[in-house]
N, C-alpha and C positions, 0 to 999 in steps of 0.2 A: 456192348461197346463204345470205343469215341473214336470219332474222325481222327486219322494220324498219316501224315504224311498225302500217301496217295492211296493210301488202304483206311485202314481200322485198326483199331486197338482193344486187344481182350480185358477189360477191366474186370470183370467176375463170373465164374462159370467156366472154370479152366476146368473140374474134374467133369460138366455134365459135357465139355467140347472132348477132352480125352475119349470119355464112353460113346461117343456120336462118332468119334474116328473106329474106334474096337467094332462099332457096329455098324460100319462100310455104309454111314447114311450119309449120303452128297446135298441134303437139305436138314438145316434144324431153324427153329424159329430164333429170333432173336433182336433185340431193341438198342436202338442206337443212341446216345445220348450228347450231349457238350458237355461231358463232366471236364475241372480243369484238373490240373497237378493232384492238389489241394482236396477235391472229390474223392478223385478216383484213389487217393491212400484211403478216406477213410473207407468207400466200400469197398477198400479189400482189407480193412483190418475187419470190418463187419462179418464180412467173407470166410475170413480164418478162422473167425468166432463159432463158426458153426461146423466147421471138424468134431468129428467125435473122438477122434483120439488126441484129440488138444487136452494139454493136462494144466492144472488148476494155477500154475503161477504162470504159466504161457494166457492164459485169460487176462491175467489178475492184472499181467504189465501192460496188456491188448487196451483194458476198460482201462485204465490209467490215463495209456498215450490218445486214447479219446476223449477223454476227460479236461489233460492239460490241453494239448494239441489243437484240437476241437472247440474247449468249450463246452462242453457236455456236461450235462448235470447228471447222475448217479442215475435219475427214472429216463431222463433222454436216453444214456445207454440202453440202459435197459428194455426201454421199446423198441430199438435197433437188435437188438439179440434176441429178440422173444424171451425174454427171465425177468422174474420179478426185480423190483428195486434190492431187496431183503438180500439176495441170491446175488447180486453182483457186489453189495457194499459188504455180502459175508466173502466172497475169494478176493475182495481185493486186501482186505483185513490179512490176507496171508504174505503182504506182504511187509505186514509190520512184524514177524518172525527174524529169528535173527539168522544168518547167512547159512550155517551147518545143517541149520535143519530145513532151510530152502533147500538145500541141495539134495538133501535127501528127501526130501517129498518129489522133487524134479525126477531123481533118480527109482523113485519107485519105491523105497527104503521103511516109509512111514506113507499112508493113505491123506487124504486131505480131512478126513473123519479125526485122525491123531493130529492134525495140524490145526483144526479147529478146538480141539477140547485144549492142546499147550497153550493157544492162547487166551484162556481163560485166567492163567496164572501169571498174575502181574509180576512179579520179577525176574527178571531176564537171567539172572544167574539158575534161581532156583528152575526157571523154565529148561533152560541146558540143562541142567539136573538131571531132569525126571526125561527129560528128552534120550539121554544118556541109556537110563535105567530100562525105557522102553524100547530101546534098539538090543538093548544085551538080551532084555526077558523076552521079546517076542509079542508086547504087549498087545490087547484087542483094545478097536477105540472103546467101547466099555470101562477097560480097563483102565485108559488114557484119561476118559472122563471123571472114573472115580478119582486117580490120582491126582486130577486139577479141583477137582470141589475137599479133597485132601489140604490142597494145599493154599487153596482162598480159605479154608475154614482156620490153619495154623496163622494165617497172615491174620487174620481179622480178630483172633484173640490174642495175639503179639500187640496191636497197633492201642497204644494208652487213650484211656477213656477221656473226652471229651470234658475241660473244664468249662461249668456251667454258669453263665454270664448273668450275676445278680440284678442286672436290669431289665425289669420289666417289660419294658419295652420289647427289648431284644427281641424275646420270644415272639409279641407280636408281629414283629415285623418279619421273623423267618415266619410265623406262619402262614402269611399274607404272601410273601416270595414263593414257599414253599407249591400256595394253590396256583396263583400266579403263571407258576412253571411248570405243578403236574410233577413235581420231583422235590427231595429233602433239598432244603437251602439252612446255610449255618452262618451264622456271623459270629467269627473269631475276633477281639477283642482285648485290648491289653491294657492296662491303667491309665495309660497315656491316651487312649483315645482312640486309637493306630489298630490296622486290624486287616483281616481278609474277608471275604464274602465266597463262601465254596458253594456251586452247585453241580449235584451230582446226575451222572447219566450212567447209564449202565449196557446201552451197544451204541454203534453209531449211528440208527436211524432215529434214536431218541437225541444225540448231539446234533442232529439233522434241523430235529424239529425245533430245542433248544435255540439256536443260532437265527435261525427265523423269527422265532418271537424274539430275539434280541434286535432283530434288525427292522422289527414291526416298530419296536420299540423309540427306534430311532428318529 
């Protein structure tokens, strides 16, 4: 609770308060703190995330709100809600799904396991197509994962093979950068010397690690 006017305002613990009323308790232990409106909102969001019936999209949006409005990192959010950072990151990734897929997840037509499998499909149109097939067939999570793997393999086989740069120094630079970042790094260069540098990553956690390395190098 926090001081409010001539009395007090409940900040968190509404379910416990209602349970105490049902049990006809006249005294319960409380903690009074001088929360600001901003502090109160953060506590309320964290409290809401403790609900057993919260759906994955509600949780993902609450995590994002904590990060955007309160400047928390994924690690700090995870500490506040008692989950691992990877669990928070994987839940937030659900917000990358297309609207129709998010709606079907919110309505319980597919599970979080189905949704995570769909995230592995890089192409949006193919992801929606696989999702529609899943709904029609009543596919299991294992079926969804198998379909996602098949899509990734199809996309990989359709990708044009990279032309190897004839300059031996480029291969040496690629090797050194790959060792530095702990992942595959490729230099793509045309005959005029222009090109691009590609650093591959395979998860949100790996991207965050690479960004931290880039920040350190600055």
